[in-house]
C-alpha positions in Angstrom: 21.9 7.5 1.9 19.4 7.8 -0.9 16.1 6.0 -1.8 15.5 4.3 -5.1 12.0 3.0 -5.9 11.9 -0.8 -5.7 8.5 -1.3 -7.3 6.8 -0.1 -10.4 3.2 -0.3 -11.7 2.4 -2.7 -14.4 -1.1 -2.0 -15.5 -2.9 -1.2 -18.7 -3.1 2.5 -19.4 -6.9 2.9 -19.7 -8.6 6.2 -20.4 -12.0 7.4 -19.4 -14.4 8.0 -22.3 -17.8 9.7 -22.8 -19.9 6.7 -24.0 -22.0 9.1 -26.1 -19.2 9.9 -28.6 -16.2 8.0 -27.1 -14.2 11.2 -26.7 -11.6 11.2 -23.9 -12.8 12.6 -20.5 -10.2 15.0 -19.2 -9.4 16.5 -15.8 -8.9 20.2 -15.2 -7.7 22.3 -12.3 -10.0 25.3 -12.0 -10.3 28.4 -9.8 -13.4 27.8 -7.7 -14.0 31.6 -7.4 -13.7 32.4 -11.1 -14.3 29.1 -12.8 -11.2 29.6 -14.9 -8.6 26.9 -15.6 -5.4 27.3 -13.5 -2.1 26.4 -15.0 0.0 24.0 -12.9 2.8 26.5 -12.5 0.3 28.7 -10.5 -0.8 26.0 -8.1 0.6 26.2 -4.5 -0.3 24.3 -1.3 -2.2 25.9 1.5 -3.6 25.0 5.0 -7.0 26.3 5.9 -6.5 27.7 9.4 -9.9 29.4 9.4 -12.9 29.1 7.1 -11.7 30.6 3.8 -8.4 31.7 5.2 -5.2 29.8 4.1 -1.5 29.7 5.1 0.5 29.1 1.9 3.3 26.5 2.2 6.3 26.0 -0.1 8.9 23.2 -0.2 11.1 25.4 1.9 8.4 25.7 4.6 8.2 21.9 4.7 12.0 21.7 5.0 12.2 24.4 7.8 9.5 22.7 9.8 12.3 20.2 10.9 15.5 20.5 9.0 17.1 17.4 10.5 14.1 15.2 10.0 13.9 16.1 6.4 17.5 15.0 5.8 18.0 11.9 7.9 16.8 8.4 8.3 16.7 7.9 12.1 16.7 4.3 13.5 14.4 4.2 16.5 14.6 0.5 17.5 15.1 -3.1 16.3 12.5 -5.8 16.2 12.3 -9.5 15.3 11.8 -10.1 11.6 8.4 -11.7 12.0 7.0 -9.3 14.5 5.5 -6.9 12.0 2.2 -8.1 10.5 2.1 -8.1 6.6 -0.6 -5.5 6.4 1.6 -2.8 7.9 4.0 -3.0 4.9 3.4 -0.4 2.2 6.0 0.7 -0.3 9.5 -0.8 -0.8 12.7 1.2 -1.7 16.3 0.2 -2.3 18.5 2.1 0.2 21.7 3.2 -1.5 24.7 4.5 0.4 26.3 7.9 -0.3 29.8 8.1 -1.5 31.3 8.2 2.0 28.7 5.9 3.6 29.7 2.5 2.2 31.3 1.3 5.5 28.3 2.2 7.7 25.9 0.7 5.1 27.8 -2.6 5.0 28.0 -2.7 8.8 24.3 -2.1 9.2 23.4 -4.7 6.5 25.6 -7.3 8.1 24.3 -6.6 11.6 20.7 -7.0 10.4 21.6 -10.2 8.6 23.3 -11.9 11.5 20.8 -10.7 14.2 17.8 -11.7 12.1 16.3 -8.3 13.1 14.5 -5.4 11.3 15.5 -1.8 12.0 12.5 0.5 12.6 13.2 4.1 11.4 11.5 7.4 10.8 12.2 9.8 7.9 10.4 12.6 6.0 9.5 12.0 2.3 7.2 14.1 0.2 6.2 16.4 3.0 5.2 13.6 5.3 6.9 11.7 8.1 7.1 8.0 7.6 7.9 5.0 9.7 9.8 2.3 7.9 11.4 -1.1 8.3 14.9 -1.7 7.1 15.8 -5.2 6.2 18.8 -7.0 4.4 17.8 -8.6 1.1 20.6 -10.2 -0.9 23.4 -7.5 -1.0 21.2 -4.4 -0.4 19.2 -2.9 2.4 15.5 -2.6 1.6 13.5 0.2 3.2 9.8 -0.6 3.3 7.5 2.2 4.5 5.0 1.1 7.1 1.4 2.1 7.7 0.6 3.8 11.0 -1.6 2.0 13.5 -4.5 4.5 12.8 -4.4 3.5 9.1 -5.1 -0.1 9.9 -8.8 -1.2 10.0 -9.9 -3.2 13.0 -9.7 -6.9 12.4 -13.1 -8.5 11.4 -14.8 -10.5 14.1 -14.4 -14.2 13.1 -14.7 -15.6 16.6 -18.1 -17.2 15.9 -16.9 -18.9 12.7 -13.7 -20.1 14.4 -15.6 -21.5 17.3 -18.2 -23.3 15.2 -15.5 -24.8 13.0 -13.0 -25.6 15.8 -13.4 -29.4 15.2 -13.1 -29.0 11.4 -9.4 -28.5 11.7 -8.8 -32.2 12.4 -9.2 -35.6 10.9 -9.5 -36.0 7.1 -9.7 -32.3 6.2 -6.6 -31.3 8.2 -4.7 -34.3 6.8 -5.6 -33.3 3.3 -4.7 -29.7 3.9 -1.3 -30.6 5.4 -0.7 -33.0 2.5 -1.5 -30.1 0.0 1.0 -27.8 1.8 3.7 -30.5 1.8 3.3 -31.4 -1.9 3.1 -27.8 -3.1 6.0 -26.5 -1.0 9.0 -25.3 -3.1 11.6 -22.6 -3.2 10.3 -19.1 -3.7 10.7 -18.1 -7.4 9.1 -14.7 -8.0 10.0 -14.8 -11.7 7.6 -17.7 -12.0 4.6 -15.5 -11.5 3.3 -13.3 -14.3 0.2 -11.2 -14.8 -1.5 -13.6 -17.2 -4.8 -11.7 -16.8 -3.2 -8.7 -18.4 -2.3 -10.8 -21.4 -5.8 -12.2 -21.6 -7.3 -8.7 -21.4 -4.9 -7.5 -24.2 -6.1 -10.5 -26.3 -9.7 -9.4 -25.7 -8.8 -5.9 -26.8 -7.1 -7.1 -30.0 -10.1 -9.4 -30.8 -12.5 -6.4 -30.5 -10.2 -4.3 -32.8 -10.0 -7.1 -35.4 -13.8 -7.6 -35.2 -14.5 -3.9 -35.7 -16.2 -3.7 -32.3 -14.1 -0.9 -30.9 -17.2 1.1 -29.9 -19.3 -1.9 -28.9 -20.5 -1.9 -25.3 -20.3 -5.5 -24.3 -23.2 -6.7 -22.3 -23.2 -9.8 -19.9 -23.9 -13.1 -21.6 -27.3 -14.6 -20.9 -27.3 -16.7 -17.8 -24.4 -14.9 -16.2 -24.7 -12.4 -13.4 -22.3 -9.5 -12.7 -20.7 -10.0 -9.3 -22.1 -7.7 -6.7 -19.8 -5.0 -5.3 -18.0 -6.3 -2.2 -19.5 -9.8 -2.7 -17.8 -13.1 -3.3 -18.6 -16.6 -4.2 -18.8 -19.1 -1.3 -16.4 -22.0 -2.1 -16.1 -25.5 -0.8 -12.6 -25.7 0.7 -12.5 -29.5 0.5 -13.4 -29.6 -3.2 -10.6 -27.1 -3.9 -8.1 -29.0 -1.9 -9.0 -32.3 -3.6 -8.8 -30.6 -7.0 -5.4 -29.0 -6.2 -4.0 -32.3 -5.1 -5.3 -34.1 -8.2 -3.6 -31.5 -10.4 -0.3 -32.0 -8.6 -0.3 -35.6 -9.6 -2.8 -37.4 -7.5 -1.8 -36.2 -4.0 -3.3 -37.7 -0.9 -6.1 -39.5 -2.6 -3.8 -41.4 -5.0 -1.3 -42.0 -2.2 -4.0 -43.6 -0.1 -5.2 -45.6 -3.0 -1.7 -46.9 -3.7 -1.2 -47.8 -0.1 -4.5 -49.8 -0.1 -3.5 -51.5 -3.3 -0.2 -52.6 -1.8 -1.9 -54.0 1.3 -4.4 -56.0 -0.8 -1.6 -57.3 -3.0 0.4 -58.4 0.0 -2.7 -60.1 1.5 -3.3 -62.0 -1.8 0.3 -63.2 -1.9 0.1 -64.5 1.7 -3.1 -66.3 0.9 -1.7 -67.8 -2.3 1.7 -68.9 -0.6 1.0 -69.7 3.1 4.4 -71.3 3.6 6.1 -68.2 2.3 4.0 -66.2 4.6 4.9 -68.3 7.6 8.6 -68.1 6.8 8.3 -64.3 6.6 
């Protein structure tokens, strides 16, 4: 089988500039002993086994370290689909069968589909052993590399916050949150999500070009403060929920209002027509 990249970057290609003359800032590989620039063709990889002493490694060395591991995708186990936390998933690939591997490929895809399982496998790619999850998606098998346990940061301690707000997940707030989830639930349509900020940034770039401000260093507007690194704005969850519901056509607030209105109307009718009310 062979791997085909399933994701691609979609970012603006920005260059680093020297703000004194706006000339591009380049990167160079240089020999730390002589200070001279080294051509890429003369660069090799090496492992420093002692201070200043290196073992040179070529692609053939990486292959010979474990010939079989560098050629195969070895399934180690099967797990439930929802047993791997999202933060373990790294890079997706489409797994494509070799010419004589179509039957095994189809068998594995169907077995994964019907069992609702993921296959956990190991393989070597770019001189590193990876662990990966294989899953059926439509008609293909997707191989998604996984981060190792030591690459995952410890979960932050939120015990205090959860304990203090244990009673918050009830009553009006929870009712509104559940209503929001219900009203905004729909079929997953990935094509409906676009990087609109990229378009906004391109508009900003084009506006600066048209205004002849290509070399103008834009300063923050008066009254605005740059966001501190690592910081974030504290938001009111209830106000966000109410706003979201309102944008979806009224939501829980309007529903409650309509229900109250119906009750009041019915009460007025019974008062105005007591005989009809008794017959009812």
